[in-house]
C-alpha positions in Angstrom: -33.1 -58.0 29.5 -33.6 -55.8 32.4 -34.5 -52.6 30.5 -36.9 -54.1 27.9 -39.8 -51.9 28.8 -37.7 -48.7 28.7 -36.0 -49.6 25.4 -39.1 -50.9 23.6 -41.7 -48.3 24.7 -42.8 -46.4 21.6 -42.4 -42.6 22.0 -45.7 -40.9 22.6 -47.3 -38.8 19.8 -47.7 -35.1 20.5 -51.2 -34.3 21.8 -52.2 -32.3 18.8 -51.9 -35.5 16.6 -53.5 -38.2 18.7 -57.0 -37.7 17.4 -56.2 -38.2 13.7 -57.4 -41.3 11.9 -55.0 -43.7 10.2 -56.6 -42.7 6.8 -55.9 -39.0 7.6 -52.3 -39.7 8.4 -51.7 -41.7 5.3 -53.4 -39.1 3.1 -51.1 -36.4 4.4 -48.0 -38.5 4.0 -48.9 -39.5 0.5 -49.5 -35.9 -0.5 -46.5 -34.4 1.2 -43.6 -35.2 -1.1 -41.3 -32.7 0.6 -42.1 -33.5 4.2 -43.3 -30.0 5.1 -46.5 -30.9 6.8 -46.4 -31.1 10.7 -48.1 -34.5 10.5 -45.4 -35.9 8.3 -42.8 -34.4 10.6 -44.4 -36.1 13.6 -44.5 -39.5 11.8 -40.8 -39.0 11.0 -40.0 -38.1 14.6 -41.9 -41.2 15.9 -40.4 -43.5 13.3 -36.8 -42.3 14.0 -37.2 -42.7 17.8 -38.8 -46.1 17.3 -35.9 -47.2 15.1 -33.3 -45.9 17.5 -34.9 -47.9 20.4 -35.2 -51.0 18.2 -31.5 -50.7 17.2 -30.4 -50.1 20.8 -32.2 -53.3 21.9 -30.8 -55.5 19.1 -27.3 -54.0 19.5 -27.1 -55.8 22.9 -25.7 -59.3 23.1 -27.8 -62.2 24.2 -31.2 -63.7 23.5 -33.9 -61.6 21.9 -37.3 -62.7 23.0 -40.1 -62.7 20.3 -42.2 -60.2 22.3 -39.7 -57.6 21.3 -41.1 -57.5 17.9 -44.5 -56.5 19.2 -45.0 -52.8 19.6 -48.4 -51.4 20.6 -49.4 -48.1 19.3 -51.7 -45.9 21.3 -53.1 -43.9 18.4 -53.2 -43.9 14.6 -50.2 -41.7 14.0 -48.1 -44.0 16.2 -49.4 -47.0 14.3 -48.4 -45.4 10.9 -44.9 -44.7 12.3 -44.4 -48.3 13.4 -45.7 -49.6 10.1 -43.3 -47.5 8.2 -40.4 -48.7 10.4 -41.5 -52.3 9.9 -41.8 -51.8 6.1 -38.3 -50.3 6.0 -36.8 -53.2 8.0 -38.6 -55.7 5.7 -37.3 -53.9 2.6 -33.7 -53.8 4.0 -33.9 -57.5 4.8 -35.1 -58.3 1.3 -38.5 -59.6 2.5 -40.5 -57.3 0.4 -40.1 -55.4 -2.9 -40.4 -51.6 -2.5 -42.4 -50.0 -5.3 
């Protein structure tokens, strides 16, 4: 597809979050039941944008190359957002049991 790069590029995390470790991000998410922490809000923003781009790509007719399923995160908070989207998709497809 001619716009693969544009469609599949993960949105960039805001600068204030790029130096967080993956453990720090998960710790905040696990302790933020109401989503009021700015870190949780950023993961939500990244995940929503990732899902929107993913759906836009798969909503197009034609062959879907396997490379589409590989998204490279540039920092830990982006990785957490992608992992959450992947887990959601797996759960929706019945590939995993959500606890």
